[in-house]
TORZA-819915 format. One record per residue (C-alpha): residue number from 1; residue in one letter; chain; x, y, z. Coordinates in steps of 0.2 Angstrom, whole numbers, plus 2048, in hexadecimal, padded with zeros to 3 digits. Example, Ala and Ser with C-alpha at 12.3 -4.5 7.8 and 13.67 -1.06 7.14 Angstrom:
2
@seq 1; type A; mol A; c1 83E; c2 7EA; c3 827;
@seq 2; type S; mol A; c1 844; c2 7FB; c3 824;
! end
This chain:
242
@seq 1; type M; mol A; c1 90D; c2 81A; c3 832;
@seq 2; type C; mol A; c1 910; c2 819; c3 820;
@seq 3; type R; mol A; c1 91D; c2 80B; c3 822;
@seq 4; type V; mol A; c1 910; c2 801; c3 82D;
@seq 5; type L; mol A; c1 902; c2 804; c3 820;
@seq 6; type E; mol A; c1 90E; c2 801; c3 812;
@seq 7; type V; mol A; c1 909; c2 811; c3 808;
@seq 8; type S; mol A; c1 915; c2 81E; c3 801;
@seq 9; type K; mol A; c1 916; c2 82F; c3 809;
@seq 10; type S; mol A; c1 912; c2 838; c3 7F9;
@seq 11; type G; mol A; c1 903; c2 82C; c3 7F7;
@seq 12; type Y; mol A; c1 8FD; c2 831; c3 809;
@seq 13; type Y; mol A; c1 8FE; c2 844; c3 806;
@seq 14; type K; mol A; c1 8F6; c2 842; c3 7F5;
@seq 15; type W; mol A; c1 8E7; c2 839; c3 7FE;
@seq 16; type L; mol A; c1 8E7; c2 847; c3 80C;
@seq 17; type K; mol A; c1 8E4; c2 854; c3 7FF;
@seq 18; type H; mol A; c1 8D8; c2 84A; c3 7F4;
@seq 19; type T; mol A; c1 8C7; c2 851; c3 7F2;
@seq 20; type P; mol A; c1 8B8; c2 845; c3 7EE;
@seq 21; type S; mol A; c1 8B4; c2 844; c3 7DB;
@seq 22; type A; mol A; c1 8A4; c2 84C; c3 7D4;
@seq 23; type R; mol A; c1 89C; c2 83A; c3 7D3;
@seq 24; type A; mol A; c1 8A0; c2 837; c3 7E6;
@seq 25; type Q; mol A; c1 899; c2 848; c3 7EB;
@seq 26; type R; mol A; c1 889; c2 844; c3 7E1;
@seq 27; type D; mol A; c1 888; c2 833; c3 7E9;
@seq 28; type D; mol A; c1 888; c2 83C; c3 7FA;
@seq 29; type V; mol A; c1 87A; c2 847; c3 7F5;
@seq 30; type L; mol A; c1 870; c2 838; c3 7EE;
@seq 31; type K; mol A; c1 873; c2 82E; c3 7FE;
@seq 32; type E; mol A; c1 86B; c2 83C; c3 808;
@seq 33; type Q; mol A; c1 85C; c2 83D; c3 7FD;
@seq 34; type I; mol A; c1 85A; c2 82A; c3 7FD;
@seq 35; type R; mol A; c1 85B; c2 82A; c3 810;
@seq 36; type T; mol A; c1 84D; c2 838; c3 811;
@seq 37; type I; mol A; c1 842; c2 82E; c3 805;
@seq 38; type H; mol A; c1 845; c2 81E; c3 80F;
@seq 39; type E; mol A; c1 842; c2 825; c3 820;
@seq 40; type R; mol A; c1 832; c2 82E; c3 819;
@seq 41; type S; mol A; c1 82B; c2 81D; c3 813;
@seq 42; type D; mol A; c1 82E; c2 816; c3 825;
@seq 43; type S; mol A; c1 83C; c2 80C; c3 81E;
@seq 44; type T; mol A; c1 831; c2 802; c3 812;
@seq 45; type Y; mol A; c1 837; c2 808; c3 801;
@seq 46; type G; mol A; c1 843; c2 7FE; c3 7F8;
@seq 47; type R; mol A; c1 84E; c2 802; c3 7E8;
@seq 48; type P; mol A; c1 840; c2 803; c3 7DB;
@seq 49; type R; mol A; c1 834; c2 80F; c3 7E5;
@seq 50; type I; mol A; c1 843; c2 81A; c3 7EB;
@seq 51; type H; mol A; c1 849; c2 81A; c3 7D9;
@seq 52; type A; mol A; c1 837; c2 81F; c3 7D3;
@seq 53; type E; mol A; c1 836; c2 82D; c3 7E0;
@seq 54; type L; mol A; c1 847; c2 834; c3 7DB;
@seq 55; type K; mol A; c1 841; c2 834; c3 7C9;
@seq 56; type E; mol A; c1 831; c2 83D; c3 7CE;
@seq 57; type Q; mol A; c1 83C; c2 84A; c3 7D6;
@seq 58; type G; mol A; c1 845; c2 84D; c3 7C6;
@seq 59; type Q; mol A; c1 855; c2 844; c3 7CB;
@seq 60; type Q; mol A; c1 85E; c2 83B; c3 7BC;
@seq 61; type V; mol A; c1 865; c2 82C; c3 7C5;
@seq 62; type G; mol A; c1 865; c2 819; c3 7C0;
@seq 63; type G; mol A; c1 85D; c2 80B; c3 7CA;
@seq 64; type K; mol A; c1 86D; c2 802; c3 7CC;
@seq 65; type R; mol A; c1 876; c2 811; c3 7D4;
@seq 66; type V; mol A; c1 868; c2 813; c3 7E0;
@seq 67; type G; mol A; c1 869; c2 801; c3 7E5;
@seq 68; type R; mol A; c1 87C; c2 803; c3 7E7;
@seq 69; type L; mol A; c1 87A; c2 812; c3 7F2;
@seq 70; type M; mol A; c1 86D; c2 80A; c3 7FD;
@seq 71; type K; mol A; c1 878; c2 7FB; c3 7FF;
@seq 72; type E; mol A; c1 886; c2 806; c3 805;
@seq 73; type E; mol A; c1 87B; c2 80E; c3 812;
@seq 74; type E; mol A; c1 873; c2 7FD; c3 817;
@seq 75; type M; mol A; c1 862; c2 803; c3 812;
@seq 76; type E; mol A; c1 855; c2 7F7; c3 80B;
@seq 77; type G; mol A; c1 842; c2 7F6; c3 809;
@seq 78; type V; mol A; c1 836; c2 7E9; c3 80F;
@seq 79; type S; mol A; c1 831; c2 7DA; c3 805;
@seq 80; type R; mol A; c1 81F; c2 7D3; c3 803;
@seq 81; type R; mol A; c1 81A; c2 7C3; c3 80B;
@seq 82; type P; mol A; c1 80B; c2 7B9; c3 806;
@seq 83; type V; mol A; c1 7FC; c2 7BD; c3 810;
@seq 84; type I; mol A; c1 7EB; c2 7B4; c3 80F;
@seq 85; type F; mol A; c1 7DA; c2 7BC; c3 813;
@seq 86; type T; mol A; c1 7CB; c2 7B1; c3 812;
@seq 87; type T; mol A; c1 7BA; c2 7B5; c3 80C;
@seq 88; type R; mol A; c1 7AA; c2 7AE; c3 812;
@seq 89; type R; mol A; c1 79D; c2 7AC; c3 805;
@seq 90; type D; mol A; c1 78A; c2 7AC; c3 808;
@seq 91; type R; mol A; c1 784; c2 79E; c3 7FD;
@seq 92; type D; mol A; c1 772; c2 7A4; c3 7FD;
@seq 93; type A; mol A; c1 776; c2 7B5; c3 7F8;
@seq 94; type R; mol A; c1 776; c2 7BB; c3 7E6;
@seq 95; type P; mol A; c1 787; c2 7C3; c3 7E1;
@seq 96; type A; mol A; c1 787; c2 7D2; c3 7D6;
@seq 97; type P; mol A; c1 78E; c2 7D0; c3 7C4;
@seq 98; type D; mol A; c1 7A1; c2 7D3; c3 7C0;
@seq 99; type L; mol A; c1 7A1; c2 7E4; c3 7B8;
@seq 100; type V; mol A; c1 7B4; c2 7E6; c3 7B9;
@seq 101; type D; mol A; c1 7BB; c2 7D5; c3 7B1;
@seq 102; type R; mol A; c1 7CC; c2 7D9; c3 7B8;
@seq 103; type E; mol A; c1 7CD; c2 7E9; c3 7AF;
@seq 104; type F; mol A; c1 7D3; c2 7F5; c3 7BD;
@seq 105; type V; mol A; c1 7D3; c2 805; c3 7B3;
@seq 106; type A; mol A; c1 7CA; c2 815; c3 7B5;
@seq 107; type K; mol A; c1 7CB; c2 825; c3 7AB;
@seq 108; type G; mol A; c1 7C7; c2 830; c3 7BA;
@seq 109; type P; mol A; c1 7C2; c2 830; c3 7CC;
@seq 110; type N; mol A; c1 7B3; c2 827; c3 7D3;
@seq 111; type Q; mol A; c1 7B0; c2 81C; c3 7C4;
@seq 112; type L; mol A; c1 7B6; c2 80C; c3 7CC;
@seq 113; type W; mol A; c1 7B9; c2 807; c3 7DE;
@seq 114; type V; mol A; c1 7C0; c2 7F7; c3 7E5;
@seq 115; type A; mol A; c1 7BC; c2 7F1; c3 7F6;
@seq 116; type D; mol A; c1 7C2; c2 7E3; c3 802;
@seq 117; type I; mol A; c1 7C4; c2 7DE; c3 814;
@seq 118; type A; mol A; c1 7D4; c2 7D9; c3 81D;
@seq 119; type Y; mol A; c1 7D8; c2 7D5; c3 82F;
@seq 120; type I; mol A; c1 7E4; c2 7DE; c3 83B;
@seq 121; type P; mol A; c1 7EC; c2 7D3; c3 849;
@seq 122; type T; mol A; c1 7EE; c2 7DA; c3 85A;
@seq 123; type W; mol A; c1 7F2; c2 7D2; c3 86B;
@seq 124; type A; mol A; c1 7E0; c2 7D6; c3 870;
@seq 125; type G; mol A; c1 7D8; c2 7CD; c3 860;
@seq 126; type F; mol A; c1 7D5; c2 7D1; c3 84E;
@seq 127; type L; mol A; c1 7CF; c2 7E2; c3 848;
@seq 128; type Y; mol A; c1 7C7; c2 7E1; c3 837;
@seq 129; type L; mol A; c1 7CA; c2 7EE; c3 829;
@seq 130; type A; mol A; c1 7BF; c2 7F2; c3 81A;
@seq 131; type V; mol A; c1 7C5; c2 7FE; c3 80D;
@seq 132; type V; mol A; c1 7BE; c2 806; c3 7FD;
@seq 133; type L; mol A; c1 7CC; c2 80B; c3 7F0;
@seq 134; type D; mol A; c1 7CA; c2 816; c3 7E1;
@seq 135; type V; mol A; c1 7D2; c2 80E; c3 7D2;
@seq 136; type W; mol A; c1 7D6; c2 81E; c3 7CA;
@seq 137; type S; mol A; c1 7E0; c2 827; c3 7D8;
@seq 138; type R; mol A; c1 7E5; c2 817; c3 7E1;
@seq 139; type R; mol A; c1 7DF; c2 81F; c3 7F1;
@seq 140; type I; mol A; c1 7D4; c2 818; c3 7FF;
@seq 141; type V; mol A; c1 7C4; c2 822; c3 7FF;
@seq 142; type G; mol A; c1 7BB; c2 819; c3 80C;
@seq 143; type W; mol A; c1 7C0; c2 80D; c3 81A;
@seq 144; type A; mol A; c1 7B9; c2 806; c3 82B;
@seq 145; type M; mol A; c1 7C0; c2 7FC; c3 839;
@seq 146; type A; mol A; c1 7B6; c2 7F0; c3 845;
@seq 147; type T; mol A; c1 7B8; c2 7E1; c3 850;
@seq 148; type H; mol A; c1 7AB; c2 7D8; c3 846;
@seq 149; type L; mol A; c1 7A8; c2 7D2; c3 834;
@seq 150; type R; mol A; c1 796; c2 7D7; c3 832;
@seq 151; type S; mol A; c1 78F; c2 7E1; c3 824;
@seq 152; type E; mol A; c1 790; c2 7F1; c3 82E;
@seq 153; type L; mol A; c1 7A3; c2 7F1; c3 82B;
@seq 154; type V; mol A; c1 7A2; c2 7F2; c3 818;
@seq 155; type L; mol A; c1 793; c2 7FE; c3 819;
@seq 156; type D; mol A; c1 79D; c2 80A; c3 824;
@seq 157; type A; mol A; c1 7AC; c2 80A; c3 817;
@seq 158; type L; mol A; c1 79F; c2 80D; c3 808;
@seq 159; type N; mol A; c1 796; c2 81B; c3 812;
@seq 160; type M; mol A; c1 7A7; c2 824; c3 814;
@seq 161; type A; mol A; c1 7AB; c2 822; c3 802;
@seq 162; type V; mol A; c1 79A; c2 828; c3 7FC;
@seq 163; type A; mol A; c1 79B; c2 837; c3 809;
@seq 164; type Q; mol A; c1 7AC; c2 83C; c3 803;
@seq 165; type R; mol A; c1 7AA; c2 83A; c3 7F1;
@seq 166; type R; mol A; c1 798; c2 83B; c3 7ED;
@seq 167; type P; mol A; c1 79A; c2 830; c3 7DD;
@seq 168; type G; mol A; c1 78D; c2 82E; c3 7CF;
@seq 169; type G; mol A; c1 78C; c2 81C; c3 7C8;
@seq 170; type V; mol A; c1 79C; c2 816; c3 7CF;
@seq 171; type I; mol A; c1 7A0; c2 804; c3 7CE;
@seq 172; type H; mol A; c1 7A4; c2 7FC; c3 7DF;
@seq 173; type H; mol A; c1 7AE; c2 7EB; c3 7DC;
@seq 174; type S; mol A; c1 7B1; c2 7DE; c3 7EA;
@seq 175; type D; mol A; c1 7B1; c2 7CC; c3 7ED;
@seq 176; type Q; mol A; c1 7A2; c2 7C1; c3 7F1;
@seq 177; type G; mol A; c1 7A4; c2 7C3; c3 804;
@seq 178; type C; mol A; c1 794; c2 7C2; c3 80D;
@seq 179; type Q; mol A; c1 795; c2 7D4; c3 813;
@seq 180; type Y; mol A; c1 795; c2 7DA; c3 801;
@seq 181; type T; mol A; c1 787; c2 7CE; c3 7FB;
@seq 182; type S; mol A; c1 77C; c2 7D3; c3 80A;
@seq 183; type L; mol A; c1 76B; c2 7DB; c3 808;
@seq 184; type A; mol A; c1 770; c2 7EB; c3 812;
@seq 185; type F; mol A; c1 77F; c2 7EE; c3 807;
@seq 186; type G; mol A; c1 776; c2 7EC; c3 7F7;
@seq 187; type L; mol A; c1 768; c2 7F8; c3 7FD;
@seq 188; type R; mol A; c1 775; c2 805; c3 802;
@seq 189; type C; mol A; c1 77D; c2 804; c3 7F0;
@seq 190; type R; mol A; c1 76D; c2 807; c3 7E8;
@seq 191; type E; mol A; c1 769; c2 816; c3 7F3;
@seq 192; type A; mol A; c1 77A; c2 81D; c3 7F0;
@seq 193; type G; mol A; c1 77A; c2 81A; c3 7DD;
@seq 194; type V; mol A; c1 789; c2 80E; c3 7DE;
@seq 195; type R; mol A; c1 78A; c2 7FF; c3 7D2;
@seq 196; type P; mol A; c1 78F; c2 7EF; c3 7DB;
@seq 197; type S; mol A; c1 79B; c2 7E3; c3 7D2;
@seq 198; type M; mol A; c1 7A3; c2 7D3; c3 7D9;
@seq 199; type G; mol A; c1 7B0; c2 7C7; c3 7D3;
@seq 200; type S; mol A; c1 7B0; c2 7B4; c3 7D3;
@seq 201; type V; mol A; c1 7B2; c2 7AA; c3 7E2;
@seq 202; type G; mol A; c1 7C4; c2 7A5; c3 7E7;
@seq 203; type D; mol A; c1 7CD; c2 7AF; c3 7DA;
@seq 204; type C; mol A; c1 7D8; c2 7BD; c3 7E1;
@seq 205; type Y; mol A; c1 7DB; c2 7C4; c3 7D0;
@seq 206; type D; mol A; c1 7C9; c2 7CA; c3 7CF;
@seq 207; type N; mol A; c1 7CD; c2 7D7; c3 7DC;
@seq 208; type A; mol A; c1 7DF; c2 7D8; c3 7D9;
@seq 209; type M; mol A; c1 7E1; c2 7EB; c3 7DD;
@seq 210; type C; mol A; c1 7DA; c2 7EA; c3 7EE;
@seq 211; type E; mol A; c1 7E4; c2 7DA; c3 7F2;
@seq 212; type S; mol A; c1 7F3; c2 7E4; c3 7ED;
@seq 213; type F; mol A; c1 7EF; c2 7F2; c3 7F9;
@seq 214; type F; mol A; c1 7ED; c2 7E6; c3 807;
@seq 215; type A; mol A; c1 7FD; c2 7DD; c3 802;
@seq 216; type T; mol A; c1 807; c2 7ED; c3 804;
@seq 217; type L; mol A; c1 7FE; c2 7F1; c3 814;
@seq 218; type E; mol A; c1 803; c2 7E0; c3 81B;
@seq 219; type C; mol A; c1 815; c2 7E2; c3 815;
@seq 220; type E; mol A; c1 818; c2 7F4; c3 81A;
@seq 221; type L; mol A; c1 80E; c2 7F5; c3 82A;
@seq 222; type L; mol A; c1 806; c2 7E5; c3 831;
@seq 223; type A; mol A; c1 815; c2 7D9; c3 82F;
@seq 224; type R; mol A; c1 821; c2 7E6; c3 837;
@seq 225; type R; mol A; c1 818; c2 7E9; c3 848;
@seq 226; type R; mol A; c1 80B; c2 7E2; c3 853;
@seq 227; type F; mol A; c1 7FE; c2 7EC; c3 85C;
@seq 228; type A; mol A; c1 7FA; c2 7E9; c3 86E;
@seq 229; type T; mol A; c1 7E8; c2 7EF; c3 86D;
@seq 230; type Q; mol A; c1 7DB; c2 7F2; c3 860;
@seq 231; type A; mol A; c1 7DB; c2 805; c3 865;
@seq 232; type E; mol A; c1 7EE; c2 806; c3 860;
@seq 233; type A; mol A; c1 7EA; c2 7FE; c3 84F;
@seq 234; type R; mol A; c1 7DD; c2 80B; c3 84C;
@seq 235; type L; mol A; c1 7E9; c2 819; c3 84F;
@seq 236; type R; mol A; c1 7F3; c2 813; c3 840;
@seq 237; type R; mol A; c1 7E5; c2 818; c3 834;
@seq 238; type K; mol A; c1 7F1; c2 825; c3 82D;
@seq 239; type A; mol A; c1 7F8; c2 817; c3 822;
@seq 240; type L; mol A; c1 7E7; c2 817; c3 819;
@seq 241; type E; mol A; c1 7E6; c2 829; c3 817;
@seq 242; type A; mol A; c1 7F8; c2 82B; c3 810;
! end
């Protein structure tokens, strides 16, 4: 066998008794940790987020090493693709002033919320999703799904956020979609002590944080599977609660 493989007998017996180096053993441990994080993320996390997760766990490891180990194990995250959501503006409605001016910063919870609507494609037609996101915690504090784009959709999302958080004077920032400029939505904001704020028309940067959330949702969930029914899509609501 040694003759066929063109190796020396001494070299073969040395390899046979060889034990992995400390670095190789450490790599094996890291690979298992990386695999656990990757699977827990539904195979969506790439090198940057896995590296950040390991650092949060107190692991001293470089990003390049994480990338090398992921490549060896044939693990990769999902990449974002451009997604377009359209907003219908009611030209007769009077929008609220922009109280945010692209400063998506809050010193505590329930000071600034951002909101928007997206669509979820299914084989049975579109399902529309409205969310309210707390800027401080980056968590979804209110959401609603419906097969229509009437004002009730955003009202249900707002009502959930208000019921869960009971804010005082929170700013609710959105685009100038007709649902947010509707009379019913404005009245509900006044009743709940919510201060409506709206960005300019046709500028995604004025609601960048919510746009970013929907881009992640599209990349990590919607672009990777198609739902047969709207009921099946509703069952994936855990993605919003995570």
